[in-house]
C-alpha positions as a Markdown table, in Angstrom:
| # | Residue | x | y | z |
|---|---|---|---|---|
| 1 | Met | 126.9 | 70.2 | -53.6 |
| 2 | Glu | 127.3 | 68.3 | -56.9 |
| 3 | Asn | 125.4 | 65.0 | -57.7 |
| 4 | Gly | 124.6 | 64.5 | -54.0 |
| 5 | Phe | 128.2 | 64.8 | -52.9 |
| 6 | Ser | 129.5 | 67.5 | -50.7 |
| 7 | Phe | 133.1 | 68.6 | -51.2 |
| 8 | Arg | 134.7 | 69.9 | -48.0 |
| 9 | Lys | 138.2 | 70.5 | -46.7 |
| 10 | His | 137.7 | 68.2 | -43.7 |
| 11 | Ile | 135.4 | 65.3 | -42.9 |
| 12 | Arg | 132.4 | 66.1 | -40.8 |
| 13 | Ala | 130.9 | 64.1 | -37.9 |
| 14 | Cys | 127.1 | 64.1 | -37.6 |
| 15 | Val | 126.8 | 65.3 | -34.0 |
| 16 | Ser | 124.2 | 67.3 | -32.2 |
| 17 | Leu | 125.8 | 69.8 | -29.8 |
| 18 | Lys | 124.4 | 72.8 | -28.0 |
| 19 | Val | 125.8 | 76.0 | -29.6 |
| 20 | Asp | 125.3 | 79.6 | -28.4 |
| 21 | Tyr | 125.9 | 82.1 | -31.3 |
| 22 | Lys | 126.2 | 85.8 | -31.7 |
| 23 | Ile | 126.1 | 87.1 | -35.2 |
| 24 | Leu | 128.1 | 90.4 | -35.4 |
| 25 | Gly | 127.2 | 93.4 | -37.4 |
| 26 | Glu | 125.0 | 96.5 | -37.3 |
| 27 | Leu | 122.2 | 94.4 | -35.8 |
| 28 | Glu | 123.7 | 91.8 | -33.5 |
| 29 | Ile | 121.7 | 88.6 | -33.3 |
| 30 | Glu | 122.1 | 86.1 | -30.4 |
| 31 | Gly | 120.6 | 82.7 | -29.8 |
| 32 | Ser | 121.1 | 79.1 | -28.9 |
| 33 | Thr | 120.7 | 76.1 | -31.2 |
| 34 | Leu | 122.0 | 72.6 | -32.0 |
| 35 | Ser | 124.6 | 71.6 | -34.5 |
| 36 | Lys | 123.9 | 69.3 | -37.4 |
| 37 | Asp | 127.5 | 68.3 | -38.1 |
| 38 | Leu | 131.0 | 69.4 | -37.1 |
| 39 | Ser | 134.5 | 69.3 | -38.5 |
| 40 | Thr | 137.9 | 70.7 | -37.3 |
| 41 | Ser | 137.3 | 73.7 | -39.6 |
| 42 | Gly | 133.6 | 74.4 | -39.3 |
| 43 | Ile | 130.1 | 73.6 | -38.0 |
| 44 | Asn | 126.6 | 73.4 | -39.5 |
| 45 | Ile | 124.0 | 74.9 | -37.2 |
| 46 | Leu | 120.3 | 75.5 | -37.6 |
| 47 | Val | 119.2 | 79.0 | -36.9 |
| 48 | Arg | 115.9 | 80.9 | -37.3 |
| 49 | Glu | 117.4 | 84.0 | -38.8 |
| 50 | Gly | 118.0 | 84.4 | -42.5 |
| 51 | Leu | 121.3 | 86.1 | -42.9 |
| 52 | Glu | 123.0 | 88.0 | -45.8 |
| 53 | Gly | 126.6 | 88.2 | -46.8 |
| 54 | Lys | 129.2 | 86.5 | -44.8 |
| 55 | Pro | 128.8 | 87.9 | -41.3 |
| 56 | Leu | 131.3 | 87.2 | -38.5 |
| 57 | Ala | 130.1 | 85.3 | -35.5 |
| 58 | Glu | 131.1 | 84.3 | -32.0 |
| 59 | Leu | 130.3 | 80.7 | -31.1 |
| 60 | Lys | 130.2 | 78.8 | -27.8 |
| 61 | Ile | 130.2 | 75.1 | -28.5 |
| 62 | Tyr | 129.4 | 72.7 | -25.7 |
| 63 | Leu | 131.5 | 69.6 | -26.1 |
| 64 | Pro | 130.8 | 66.6 | -23.9 |
| 65 | Ser | 134.4 | 66.2 | -22.9 |
| 66 | Val | 134.9 | 69.7 | -21.3 |
| 67 | Ala | 133.2 | 71.4 | -18.4 |
| 68 | Glu | 132.8 | 74.8 | -20.1 |
| 69 | Ala | 132.0 | 75.6 | -23.7 |
| 70 | Ile | 134.8 | 76.3 | -26.1 |
| 71 | Cys | 134.8 | 79.8 | -27.7 |
| 72 | Val | 135.3 | 80.1 | -31.4 |
| 73 | Asn | 135.3 | 83.0 | -33.8 |
| 74 | Gly | 133.9 | 82.2 | -37.3 |
| 75 | Arg | 132.1 | 83.5 | -40.3 |
| 76 | Met | 129.1 | 82.3 | -42.2 |
| 77 | Leu | 130.0 | 80.7 | -45.6 |
| 78 | Trp | 126.5 | 79.6 | -46.7 |
| 79 | Gln | 122.9 | 79.4 | -45.6 |
| 80 | Lys | 120.0 | 77.4 | -46.9 |
| 81 | Glu | 116.4 | 77.3 | -45.7 |
| 82 | Val | 115.3 | 73.9 | -44.3 |
| 83 | Asp | 111.9 | 72.7 | -45.3 |
| 84 | His | 110.1 | 71.1 | -42.3 |
| 85 | Ala | 106.3 | 71.0 | -42.6 |
| 86 | Ala | 105.7 | 70.2 | -38.9 |
| 87 | Ser | 107.3 | 73.4 | -37.8 |
| 88 | Lys | 105.5 | 76.8 | -38.1 |
| 89 | Arg | 108.9 | 78.6 | -37.9 |
| 90 | Arg | 111.5 | 79.0 | -40.6 |
| 91 | Tyr | 114.9 | 77.4 | -40.0 |
| 92 | Phe | 118.1 | 77.9 | -41.9 |
| 93 | Ala | 121.0 | 75.4 | -42.1 |
| 94 | Thr | 124.0 | 77.7 | -41.7 |
| 95 | Gly | 127.6 | 76.7 | -42.5 |
| 96 | Met | 130.1 | 78.5 | -40.3 |
| 97 | Glu | 133.9 | 78.4 | -40.9 |
| 98 | Phe | 136.1 | 78.7 | -37.8 |
| 99 | Thr | 138.5 | 81.6 | -38.1 |
| 100 | Glu | 140.0 | 81.7 | -34.6 |
| 101 | Met | 140.2 | 79.5 | -31.6 |
| 102 | Arg | 142.6 | 78.6 | -28.8 |
| 103 | Ser | 144.9 | 75.6 | -29.4 |
| 104 | Ile | 143.5 | 73.8 | -26.3 |
| 105 | Asp | 140.0 | 74.2 | -27.7 |
| 106 | Lys | 141.1 | 73.0 | -31.1 |
| 107 | Asn | 142.5 | 69.8 | -29.4 |
| 108 | Glu | 139.2 | 69.2 | -27.7 |
| 109 | Leu | 137.3 | 69.8 | -31.0 |
| 110 | Val | 139.6 | 67.3 | -32.8 |
| 111 | Lys | 139.0 | 64.7 | -30.1 |
| 112 | Cys | 135.2 | 65.2 | -30.4 |
| 113 | Val | 135.2 | 64.8 | -34.2 |
| 114 | Ile | 137.4 | 61.7 | -34.1 |
| 115 | Gly | 135.3 | 60.2 | -31.3 |
| 116 | Asn | 132.1 | 60.7 | -33.2 |
| 117 | Leu | 133.5 | 59.5 | -36.5 |
| 118 | Lys | 134.7 | 56.3 | -34.7 |
| 119 | Lys | 131.2 | 55.8 | -33.2 |
| 120 | Glu | 129.6 | 56.4 | -36.6 |
| 121 | Ser | 131.9 | 53.8 | -38.2 |
| 122 | Glu | 131.3 | 51.2 | -35.5 |
| 123 | Glu | 127.5 | 51.7 | -35.9 |
| 124 | Ala | 127.8 | 51.3 | -39.7 |
| 125 | Asp | 129.8 | 48.2 | -39.2 |
| 126 | Ala | 127.2 | 46.7 | -36.9 |
| 127 | Lys | 124.4 | 47.4 | -39.3 |
| 128 | Leu | 126.4 | 45.9 | -42.2 |
| 129 | Ile | 127.1 | 42.7 | -40.2 |
| 130 | Asp | 123.4 | 42.5 | -39.2 |
| 131 | Arg | 122.5 | 42.7 | -42.9 |
| 132 | Ile | 125.1 | 40.1 | -43.9 |
| 133 | Glu | 123.9 | 37.7 | -41.2 |
| 134 | Ser | 120.3 | 38.1 | -42.2 |
| 135 | Met | 121.0 | 37.2 | -45.9 |
| 136 | Asn | 120.3 | 33.7 | -47.0 |
| 137 | Trp | 123.7 | 32.7 | -48.4 |
| 138 | Asn | 124.1 | 29.4 | -50.3 |
| 139 | Ser | 127.0 | 27.2 | -49.4 |
| 140 | Thr | 129.5 | 28.8 | -51.9 |
| 141 | Gly | 129.0 | 32.2 | -50.4 |
| 142 | Ser | 127.8 | 33.8 | -53.6 |
């Protein structure tokens, strides 16, 4: 991240989805969590485990549009501890890149991302219109 901007391959939708994960390696770690954001190429999840290297992972992502979770293989690209004073536990924001998924699952993932981006845009438009309407404009509009 540079100057507050994050440079990514694909735009991410801020969406909270249930995710089951299994970190592969000598010591396999399994758990369930929620996503922070999602793109067509990766996901940001919060986990309790601090991880090293770029371990491979199996992910089950529960999309609202499908009855069963989609299964995705991935690998961790980065991890950063999240400061949250109210929690006694440590949490880590964890960026996972998707490395393999079925094309039908990819299609559902794309629909989820697009749907959430559309919703975010509509909410931003509504807030902006509310702000415009609350301003005291003079008759020239300036």
